[in-house]
GURO-579875 format. One record per residue (C-alpha): residue in three letters; x negated, y, z. Coordinates in steps of 0.02 Angstrom, whole numbers, always signed. Example, Ala and Ser with C-alpha at 12.3 -4.5 7.8 and 13.67 -1.06 7.14 Angstrom:
# residues 2
- Ala / -615 / -225 / +390
- Ser / -684 / -53 / +357
This chain:
# residues 599
- Met / +1534 / -333 / -1426
- Thr / +1685 / -262 / -1330
- Ala / +1701 / -94 / -1237
- Asp / +1690 / -186 / -1078
- Asn / +1522 / -259 / -1136
- Trp / +1451 / -93 / -1182
- Leu / +1519 / -16 / -1020
- Val / +1428 / -148 / -918
- Leu / +1266 / -124 / -1018
- Gly / +1278 / +62 / -991
- Ile / +1300 / +41 / -807
- Leu / +1156 / -85 / -801
- Ala / +1049 / +28 / -914
- Gly / +1078 / +174 / -785
- Ala / +1042 / +63 / -635
- Leu / +871 / +8 / -714
- Leu / +825 / +188 / -757
- Leu / +858 / +243 / -576
- Phe / +766 / +99 / -505
- Leu / +614 / +132 / -602
- Ser / +616 / +320 / -584
- Glu / +620 / +299 / -397
- Arg / +716 / +462 / -381
- Leu / +838 / +379 / -264
- Arg / +822 / +239 / -143
- Val / +848 / +63 / -205
- Asp / +997 / +42 / -76
- Val / +1078 / +204 / -146
- Val / +1058 / +146 / -326
- Ser / +1137 / -17 / -276
- Leu / +1289 / +59 / -200
- Leu / +1307 / +184 / -343
- Thr / +1308 / +36 / -459
- Met / +1440 / -55 / -361
- Ala / +1549 / +107 / -355
- Ala / +1521 / +129 / -550
- Leu / +1593 / -49 / -577
- Gly / +1738 / -22 / -469
- Leu / +1785 / +159 / -531
- Ser / +1769 / +100 / -715
- Gly / +1906 / -39 / -686
- Leu / +1789 / -178 / -733
- Leu / +1811 / -254 / -563
- Thr / +1953 / -265 / -440
- Pro / +1939 / -188 / -266
- Gln / +1907 / -367 / -198
- Glu / +1779 / -403 / -329
- Thr / +1692 / -234 / -303
- Phe / +1658 / -257 / -118
- Ser / +1635 / -448 / -121
- Gly / +1456 / -430 / -103
- Phe / +1461 / -390 / +73
- Ser / +1573 / -538 / +121
- Asn / +1458 / -655 / +19
- Pro / +1376 / -790 / +127
- Ala / +1208 / -746 / +40
- Val / +1217 / -567 / +121
- Ile / +1261 / -640 / +296
- Thr / +1109 / -757 / +283
- Val / +996 / -618 / +237
- Ala / +1053 / -515 / +387
- Ala / +1034 / -670 / +502
- Ile / +861 / -705 / +434
- Phe / +802 / -527 / +492
- Val / +870 / -564 / +668
- Val / +789 / -732 / +680
- Ser / +626 / -662 / +618
- Gly / +635 / -530 / +755
- Gly / +651 / -668 / +884
- Ile / +502 / -754 / +815
- Val / +392 / -593 / +830
- Arg / +475 / -551 / +1004
- Ser / +422 / -727 / +1067
- Gly / +241 / -700 / +1019
- Leu / +238 / -858 / +907
- Ala / +182 / -751 / +750
- Asp / +40 / -670 / +858
- Arg / -24 / -845 / +905
- Val / -38 / -889 / +719
- Ala / -135 / -723 / +689
- Arg / -249 / -759 / +842
- Ala / -279 / -932 / +786
- Met / -336 / -870 / +620
- Thr / -464 / -753 / +698
- Arg / -540 / -895 / +800
- Leu / -558 / -1016 / +653
- Ala / -610 / -874 / +529
- Gly / -798 / -864 / +562
- Asp / -902 / -744 / +458
- Ser / -880 / -830 / +286
- Glu / -784 / -730 / +160
- Ile / -710 / -878 / +69
- Arg / -655 / -956 / +235
- Leu / -574 / -791 / +283
- Leu / -483 / -777 / +122
- Leu / -422 / -960 / +129
- Leu / -360 / -937 / +312
- Thr / -274 / -776 / +271
- Met / -183 / -837 / +122
- Leu / -133 / -1003 / +212
- Ala / -72 / -901 / +367
- Ala / +28 / -773 / +262
- Gly / +103 / -907 / +153
- Gly / +156 / -1020 / +297
- Met / +229 / -881 / +403
- Ser / +328 / -810 / +252
- Ala / +414 / -978 / +224
- Phe / +509 / -956 / +387
- Met / +512 / -764 / +412
- Asn / +524 / -601 / +319
- Asn / +366 / -580 / +213
- Val / +339 / -399 / +245
- Gly / +357 / -442 / +435
- Ala / +219 / -572 / +411
- Val / +107 / -446 / +325
- Ala / +132 / -317 / +465
- Ile / +80 / -450 / +594
- Leu / -72 / -519 / +506
- Leu / -137 / -354 / +442
- Pro / -221 / -289 / +608
- Ala / -290 / -465 / +636
- Val / -366 / -477 / +457
- Met / -437 / -303 / +478
- Arg / -522 / -341 / +641
- Val / -590 / -511 / +587
- Ala / -651 / -434 / +422
- Ser / -745 / -297 / +529
- Gln / -823 / -436 / +643
- Ala / -881 / -538 / +494
- Glu / -934 / -377 / +395
- Val / -827 / -433 / +251
- Ser / -736 / -297 / +151
- Pro / -552 / -291 / +193
- Ser / -518 / -245 / +13
- Arg / -571 / -424 / -27
- Leu / -433 / -496 / +95
- Leu / -279 / -377 / +96
- Ile / -210 / -394 / -79
- Pro / -228 / -588 / -57
- Leu / -134 / -571 / +106
- Ala / +8 / -474 / +18
- Trp / +21 / -594 / -128
- Ala / +21 / -751 / -25
- Ser / +162 / -681 / +81
- Leu / +263 / -657 / -82
- Leu / +226 / -830 / -140
- Gly / +248 / -916 / +27
- Gly / +427 / -859 / +29
- Asn / +465 / -981 / -118
- Met / +434 / -1137 / -7
- Thr / +601 / -1136 / +86
- Leu / +775 / -1076 / +57
- Ile / +760 / -943 / +190
- Gly / +590 / -884 / +137
- Ser / +654 / -724 / +45
- Pro / +817 / -649 / -3
- Pro / +803 / -694 / -185
- Asn / +804 / -881 / -138
- Ile / +966 / -859 / -46
- Leu / +1048 / -755 / -182
- Ala / +991 / -888 / -322
- Asn / +1068 / -1021 / -218
- Ser / +1236 / -925 / -197
- Ile / +1247 / -875 / -387
- Leu / +1200 / -1062 / -431
- Glu / +1349 / -1118 / -328
- Asp / +1476 / -986 / -369
- Tyr / +1439 / -971 / -562
- Ala / +1366 / -1135 / -619
- Gly / +1485 / -1240 / -511
- Val / +1353 / -1353 / -460
- Ala / +1280 / -1421 / -294
- Pro / +1170 / -1286 / -200
- Leu / +985 / -1314 / -174
- Gly / +928 / -1390 / -8
- Phe / +829 / -1307 / +118
- Phe / +658 / -1388 / +58
- Asp / +700 / -1403 / -128
- Phe / +594 / -1253 / -161
- Leu / +451 / -1324 / -76
- Pro / +365 / -1423 / -228
- Met / +362 / -1271 / -346
- Gly / +326 / -1152 / -206
- Ala / +178 / -1250 / -155
- Ile / +112 / -1269 / -320
- Val / +117 / -1077 / -360
- Leu / +41 / -1038 / -190
- Gly / -97 / -1170 / -210
- Thr / -134 / -1102 / -381
- Ala / -134 / -924 / -314
- Ile / -269 / -970 / -181
- Leu / -379 / -1056 / -297
- Tyr / -373 / -907 / -417
- Met / -415 / -783 / -286
- Leu / -555 / -901 / -216
- Leu / -633 / -925 / -387
- Val / -595 / -773 / -487
- Gly / -490 / -642 / -398
- Arg / -599 / -598 / -255
- Arg / -737 / -559 / -380
- Ile / -613 / -442 / -468
- Leu / -561 / -346 / -309
- Pro / -661 / -197 / -257
- Ala / -792 / -230 / -122
- Gln / -769 / -70 / -20
- Lys / -919 / -35 / +98
- Gly / -883 / -77 / +278
- Arg / -762 / +47 / +350
- Gly / -871 / +95 / +488
- Ala / -811 / +249 / +589
- Leu / -640 / +305 / +546
- Ser / -701 / +477 / +536
- Ala / -818 / +425 / +395
- Val / -672 / +345 / +302
- Tyr / -577 / +503 / +307
- His / -733 / +612 / +270
- Leu / -698 / +713 / +431
- Asp / -875 / +768 / +443
- Asp / -836 / +894 / +301
- Phe / -680 / +955 / +393
- Leu / -719 / +975 / +580
- Ala / -804 / +1102 / +685
- Glu / -822 / +1147 / +870
- Leu / -796 / +1345 / +895
- Arg / -822 / +1420 / +1056
- Ile / -716 / +1582 / +1097
- Thr / -828 / +1726 / +1144
- Pro / -779 / +1874 / +1261
- Glu / -761 / +1986 / +1105
- Ser / -652 / +1871 / +1015
- Pro / -468 / +1942 / +975
- Leu / -406 / +1760 / +1028
- Val / -445 / +1791 / +1212
- Gly / -284 / +1793 / +1310
- Lys / -168 / +1740 / +1169
- Leu / -53 / +1586 / +1163
- Val / -99 / +1456 / +1022
- Val / +62 / +1497 / +938
- Glu / +21 / +1687 / +943
- Ser / -155 / +1651 / +865
- Gly / -82 / +1620 / +686
- Leu / -232 / +1521 / +642
- Gly / -136 / +1393 / +547
- Arg / -41 / +1520 / +445
- Arg / -198 / +1631 / +414
- Tyr / -332 / +1506 / +383
- Asp / -248 / +1333 / +352
- Val / -329 / +1251 / +494
- Gln / -264 / +1155 / +650
- Ile / -335 / +1158 / +821
- Leu / -346 / +974 / +875
- His / -398 / +1001 / +1061
- Ile / -461 / +1130 / +1178
- Tyr / -610 / +1095 / +1291
- Ala / -597 / +1213 / +1432
- Ala / -751 / +1293 / +1513
- Asp / -717 / +1188 / +1668
- Gly / -738 / +1031 / +1566
- His / -551 / +978 / +1556
- Thr / -482 / +927 / +1384
- Leu / -324 / +1017 / +1350
- Phe / -187 / +973 / +1226
- Ala / -175 / +1118 / +1093
- Ser / +13 / +1142 / +1127
- Pro / +94 / +1305 / +1057
- Gly / +108 / +1373 / +1232
- Arg / -69 / +1350 / +1288
- Arg / -167 / +1509 / +1329
- Leu / -342 / +1539 / +1258
- Phe / -486 / +1601 / +1365
- Ala / -668 / +1658 / +1342
- Gly / -781 / +1504 / +1345
- Asp / -646 / +1385 / +1279
- Thr / -715 / +1270 / +1142
- Leu / -592 / +1231 / +1006
- Leu / -607 / +1073 / +903
- Val / -535 / +1136 / +738
- Gln / -493 / +1050 / +576
- Gly / -496 / +1133 / +409
- Ala / -585 / +1162 / +239
- Pro / -776 / +1213 / +273
- Tyr / -750 / +1389 / +193
- Glu / -596 / +1424 / +301
- Leu / -689 / +1364 / +460
- Thr / -839 / +1479 / +423
- Arg / -716 / +1626 / +381
- Leu / -622 / +1592 / +541
- Ala / -781 / +1589 / +648
- Arg / -839 / +1760 / +566
- Glu / -677 / +1849 / +578
- Ala / -619 / +1794 / +751
- Arg / -792 / +1808 / +822
- Leu / -815 / +1624 / +870
- Thr / -975 / +1537 / +890
- Met / -990 / +1379 / +777
- Leu / -1073 / +1254 / +893
- Thr / -1082 / +1111 / +770
- Arg / -1005 / +1031 / +622
- Pro / -978 / +856 / +690
- Pro / -1075 / +714 / +607
- Val / -984 / +561 / +550
- Asp / -980 / +469 / +711
- Asp / -944 / +634 / +823
- Leu / -764 / +576 / +867
- Glu / -819 / +415 / +929
- Lys / -950 / +503 / +1039
- Thr / -820 / +627 / +1089
- Arg / -723 / +489 / +1159
- Ala / -840 / +460 / +1295
- Arg / -896 / +640 / +1311
- Arg / -725 / +721 / +1326
- Gly / -633 / +606 / +1439
- Gly / -529 / +477 / +1358
- Leu / -502 / +548 / +1184
- Gly / -503 / +427 / +1038
- Val / -450 / +402 / +860
- Ala / -343 / +265 / +779
- Glu / -267 / +231 / +602
- Val / -81 / +196 / +599
- Leu / +34 / +155 / +457
- Leu / +223 / +183 / +441
- Ser / +309 / +21 / +479
- Pro / +429 / -54 / +341
- Lys / +575 / +11 / +433
- Ser / +503 / +174 / +498
- Thr / +632 / +315 / +525
- Leu / +487 / +437 / +483
- Gln / +492 / +398 / +298
- Gly / +544 / +551 / +192
- Lys / +512 / +672 / +339
- Thr / +376 / +802 / +375
- Leu / +261 / +795 / +523
- Arg / +347 / +964 / +568
- Glu / +524 / +892 / +553
- Val / +488 / +745 / +672
- Asp / +386 / +860 / +784
- Phe / +247 / +732 / +779
- Arg / +126 / +815 / +909
- Thr / +261 / +836 / +1038
- Arg / +340 / +666 / +1003
- Tyr / +176 / +567 / +1020
- Gly / +57 / +683 / +1098
- Leu / -66 / +653 / +954
- Thr / -132 / +752 / +807
- Val / -135 / +690 / +622
- Met / -307 / +729 / +563
- Gly / -282 / +652 / +381
- Ile / -165 / +549 / +273
- Arg / -228 / +419 / +147
- Arg / -101 / +392 / +7
- Glu / -118 / +281 / -152
- Gly / -312 / +302 / -142
- Asp / -306 / +484 / -108
- Leu / -355 / +580 / +47
- Leu / -241 / +721 / +106
- Val / -311 / +846 / +237
- His / -233 / +1010 / +199
- Asn / -53 / +1069 / +247
- Leu / -15 / +906 / +330
- Ala / +124 / +968 / +434
- Glu / +234 / +1001 / +267
- Glu / +190 / +839 / +183
- Pro / +338 / +713 / +179
- Leu / +279 / +546 / +237
- Arg / +303 / +390 / +127
- Phe / +303 / +200 / +167
- Gly / +116 / +137 / +145
- Asp / +39 / +299 / +212
- Ala / -112 / +276 / +327
- Leu / -131 / +417 / +458
- Leu / -281 / +457 / +558
- Val / -226 / +515 / +728
- Glu / -320 / +584 / +872
- Gly / -274 / +604 / +1057
- Leu / -290 / +532 / +1227
- Asp / -315 / +341 / +1243
- Ser / -155 / +316 / +1333
- Arg / -56 / +405 / +1196
- Leu / -142 / +284 / +1068
- Arg / -106 / +128 / +1170
- Ala / +79 / +179 / +1181
- Leu / +87 / +167 / +990
- Arg / +81 / -22 / +1007
- Gln / +265 / -20 / +1072
- Asp / +318 / +100 / +934
- Arg / +442 / +38 / +805
- Asp / +402 / +174 / +679
- Leu / +211 / +154 / +675
- Leu / +97 / +4 / +652
- Leu / -75 / +24 / +745
- Leu / -214 / -53 / +638
- Asp / -360 / -52 / +751
- Glu / -315 / -219 / +839
- Leu / -181 / -340 / +873
- Asn / -34 / -275 / +965
- Lys / -81 / -368 / +1116
- Asp / +15 / -249 / +1230
- Ala / +175 / -243 / +1134
- Pro / +318 / -319 / +1223
- Arg / +313 / -508 / +1199
- Asp / +398 / -639 / +1303
- Ser / +297 / -801 / +1285
- Arg / +407 / -889 / +1400
- Lys / +541 / -886 / +1264
- Ala / +421 / -962 / +1136
- Pro / +486 / -1147 / +1170
- Leu / +671 / -1088 / +1160
- Val / +637 / -997 / +993
- Leu / +555 / -1158 / +929
- Ala / +707 / -1250 / +972
- Ile / +820 / -1124 / +888
- Val / +715 / -1130 / +733
- Ala / +719 / -1325 / +739
- Phe / +900 / -1321 / +754
- Ile / +920 / -1209 / +595
- Leu / +802 / -1320 / +500
- Leu / +888 / -1483 / +550
- Ser / +1059 / -1412 / +515
- Ala / +1014 / -1353 / +341
- Val / +910 / -1502 / +294
- Thr / +1044 / -1629 / +337
- Glu / +1174 / -1515 / +270
- Trp / +1270 / -1532 / +425
- Leu / +1300 / -1346 / +413
- His / +1298 / -1218 / +277
- Ile / +1135 / -1117 / +276
- Ala / +1242 / -956 / +309
- Val / +1320 / -1039 / +465
- Ala / +1162 / -1116 / +525
- Met / +1068 / -950 / +511
- Thr / +1205 / -848 / +593
- Ala / +1215 / -974 / +730
- Gly / +1024 / -961 / +754
- Ala / +1035 / -768 / +761
- Leu / +1174 / -777 / +890
- Ala / +1067 / -893 / +987
- Met / +922 / -776 / +992
- Val / +1037 / -651 / +1069
- Leu / +1132 / -759 / +1185
- Ser / +974 / -844 / +1257
- Gly / +906 / -668 / +1291
- Val / +751 / -676 / +1168
- Leu / +831 / -518 / +1095
- Asp / +952 / -395 / +1168
- Met / +1088 / -337 / +1049
- Asp / +1004 / -168 / +1020
- Glu / +844 / -264 / +976
- Ala / +941 / -384 / +853
- Ile / +1020 / -231 / +764
- Ala / +854 / -137 / +759
- Ser / +776 / -294 / +671
- Leu / +903 / -281 / +528
- Asp / +837 / -208 / +368
- Trp / +989 / -115 / +309
- Lys / +900 / -59 / +150
- Ser / +884 / -239 / +91
- Ile / +1062 / -284 / +150
- Phe / +1141 / -147 / +58
- Leu / +1032 / -176 / -94
- Val / +1094 / -357 / -99
- Gly / +1275 / -313 / -63
- Gly / +1286 / -182 / -186
- Met / +1203 / -275 / -331
- Leu / +1308 / -438 / -318
- Pro / +1457 / -365 / -402
- Met / +1348 / -334 / -555
- Gly / +1326 / -515 / -577
- Ile / +1513 / -536 / -565
- Ala / +1539 / -399 / -697
- Met / +1412 / -481 / -814
- Gln / +1500 / -649 / -799
- Lys / +1680 / -585 / -807
- Thr / +1656 / -478 / -959
- Gly / +1544 / -611 / -1055
- Thr / +1396 / -495 / -1054
- Ala / +1289 / -620 / -977
- Ser / +1342 / -747 / -1109
- Leu / +1297 / -618 / -1245
- Leu / +1126 / -584 / -1180
- Ala / +1094 / -774 / -1155
- Gln / +1134 / -791 / -1338
- Gln / +1011 / -667 / -1387
- Val / +875 / -745 / -1284
- Thr / +909 / -924 / -1351
- Ala / +918 / -857 / -1525
- Leu / +750 / -778 / -1506
- Met / +657 / -913 / -1410
- Gly / +765 / -1074 / -1435
- Gly / +679 / -1127 / -1598
- Trp / +533 / -1175 / -1488
- Gly / +634 / -1279 / -1368
- Pro / +715 / -1253 / -1200
- Met / +552 / -1222 / -1105
- Ala / +511 / -1084 / -1210
- Val / +673 / -1004 / -1165
- Val / +630 / -1025 / -984
- Met / +461 / -946 / -1012
- Gly / +538 / -799 / -1102
- Leu / +657 / -772 / -953
- Tyr / +515 / -796 / -835
- Ala / +400 / -664 / -920
- Leu / +551 / -543 / -926
- Ser / +586 / -559 / -751
- Val / +402 / -529 / -706
- Val / +401 / -376 / -811
- Leu / +558 / -307 / -722
- Thr / +501 / -345 / -551
- Thr / +346 / -245 / -572
- Gly / +441 / -92 / -550
- Met / +608 / -144 / -464
- Ser / +663 / -241 / -316
- Asn / +647 / -423 / -338
- Ala / +827 / -458 / -266
- Ala / +896 / -328 / -391
- Val / +801 / -424 / -533
- Leu / +867 / -586 / -472
- Val / +1048 / -533 / -477
- Leu / +1025 / -466 / -651
- Met / +931 / -609 / -732
- Ala / +1019 / -758 / -644
- Pro / +1181 / -748 / -741
- Ile / +1086 / -732 / -901
- Ala / +978 / -889 / -856
- Leu / +1125 / -993 / -809
- Asp / +1214 / -948 / -971
- Ala / +1063 / -992 / -1070
- Ala / +1050 / -1160 / -988
- Arg / +1238 / -1193 / -1028
- Ser / +1216 / -1141 / -1201
- Leu / +1073 / -1268 / -1223
- Gly / +1152 / -1403 / -1125
- Ala / +1019 / -1401 / -1001
- Ser / +1014 / -1413 / -810
- Pro / +1035 / -1250 / -730
- Tyr / +911 / -1290 / -588
- Pro / +748 / -1264 / -682
- Phe / +817 / -1105 / -749
- Ile / +867 / -1030 / -588
- Val / +703 / -1094 / -497
- Ala / +599 / -1012 / -637
- Ile / +682 / -845 / -604
- Val / +655 / -858 / -417
- Leu / +472 / -894 / -451
- Ala / +455 / -751 / -567
- Val / +534 / -618 / -455
- Ser / +400 / -660 / -323
- Ser / +259 / -623 / -444
- Ala / +251 / -431 / -414
- Phe / +72 / -421 / -431
- Met / +23 / -296 / -565
- Leu / +77 / -135 / -473
- Pro / +93 / -90 / -286
- Ile / +267 / -22 / -310
- Gly / +327 / -199 / -351
- His / +346 / -248 / -172
- Gln / +334 / -167 / +5
- Ser / +202 / -301 / +50
- Asn / +87 / -225 / -95
- Val / +118 / -45 / -27
- Ile / +78 / -88 / +156
- Val / -98 / -148 / +119
- Met / -139 / -8 / -8
- Gly / -196 / +116 / +117
- Pro / -303 / +1 / +234
- Gly / -381 / -84 / +90
- Glu / -426 / +82 / +5
- Tyr / -344 / +15 / -162
- Arg / -300 / +113 / -319
- Phe / -159 / +69 / -437
- Ser / -284 / -7 / -557
- Asp / -348 / -135 / -437
- Tyr / -179 / -218 / -426
- Phe / -169 / -225 / -619
- Arg / -348 / -286 / -636
- Ala / -329 / -432 / -512
- Gly / -139 / -461 / -550
- Trp / -121 / -480 / -736
- Gly / -229 / -635 / -745
- Leu / -136 / -717 / -598
- Ser / +32 / -678 / -680
- Leu / -19 / -761 / -840
- Leu / -92 / -910 / -743
- Leu / +64 / -935 / -643
- Met / +177 / -928 / -796
- Leu / +66 / -1061 / -881
- Val / +72 / -1166 / -724
- Val / +260 / -1147 / -702
- Thr / +290 / -1187 / -884
- Leu / +187 / -1349 / -871
- Thr / +245 / -1413 / -700
- Leu / +424 / -1356 / -684
- Pro / +499 / -1496 / -806
- Leu / +410 / -1622 / -698
- Val / +491 / -1566 / -536
- Trp / +660 / -1505 / -610
- Pro / +701 / -1609 / -776
- Leu / +773 / -1493 / -909
- Phe / +909 / -1613 / -945
- Pro / +1007 / -1714 / -818
């Protein structure tokens, strides 16, 4: 091995460790990797920054815009509503329709977007049918991952694989529907597995019922009336110091005249006011004693729902941070949540745990589920918010322009026909489609830019130079030789299985696009050394990096359903390891039939 080989492997190892540690964002790790390759002299400046001019990156960006247009037109919502009409009250039918809808939508739009659209519909249908959402939401996420394997634009790894195949193997790229046979096989296998085995393994949580019960608020709420003798009389909320001294928060003030008042810092407290306060039971008791307040009640589980009618339009709702939320990594205090939304966060569910203390200082993470309370008008306004996803129902009041639906269908048809007939390169067809979404008025330019997932774009553009470095220095060839030496004695398909298994393991804790960029050059060199066709090798890697089932951190689709499904890490592993093994077996048996190993 040369010094360049060791240097590439060192940079690669550092990137892997940073990806797995999650200390830095994946796009930051990707850009650091790109910078390291350039600073080390392994790549020329043109090669270092070539990822951002690669047609694959342009295609990925265009896909996000086209997906935004599909959502804006209401077409995706129509699919969700059709599912609710057909579902009935059968768990098996619900599961089947959920996975078919997610898989079908993900073939033509971003898979996280498909999950975000279908999630409220699945929650509502599950409640109506009295079926546990936990039996449906992991299948929803996994179907979105596998559905992306059915078309060239279904997921970024597909586009990256096609670009790498064309650039490094020197063969014709894959067509738009060339992924469909194997994609349909793995999705169909996953659906059968979940219907027959997986749904029995997934936890059957009891019906969610009232949100206050899900968040155990009966233990943390009290209504406290201010007596004339209380030292709080005449003070502003900010002057009371209750949050600092007792670790409680005032949710609302019910004035003596019957009006419901928002507990803003500048609100003055008067004798006879009733405070709806959240905090630990012992702190609530201590507050009532020391501040001379009368504890009227410790609300029962359904009190917030009763309060809605009794207190003039108050309600509660559960929201998720959206995939591109600007709130990620910030605390409620930093974003001034109460002022910004006019709502109070009463609890946060994260990775199966419930957080109710010191919420203002808790940095928000993607996948967090927040219980919020406030006026109905404020809750309805969340349907149009880009940072939060309202879970209680379909976003029927979100801005949609159904008049543009036929136009959007025409644009999508143009993209499909252009790509299938090879009249236009997929990057050109997708870019033309994205521009058509803007020029036709389906999206304005600000909405088109907002629909871009910059994290994914920087991740892909920053990691592509690693593939160039591995190819240029011969590192990919050396690693491929090790794989073929280890597995080649059992035949080419054993090598494919080994590469598939390694990719599945890596994608459990890393971005699937990053794993694809790392594994594709190795797979292509392995195929070359065996004298085999590169197509089955690259398709196997694409299928493997979509099999992020065993941990929620493997993909955003897994994370977004974790809170609403009340899942724990172990739930993913218990249901996912069997599916991962089954798909590896199915791919091993069927891949040579669809893509012959030798031309």
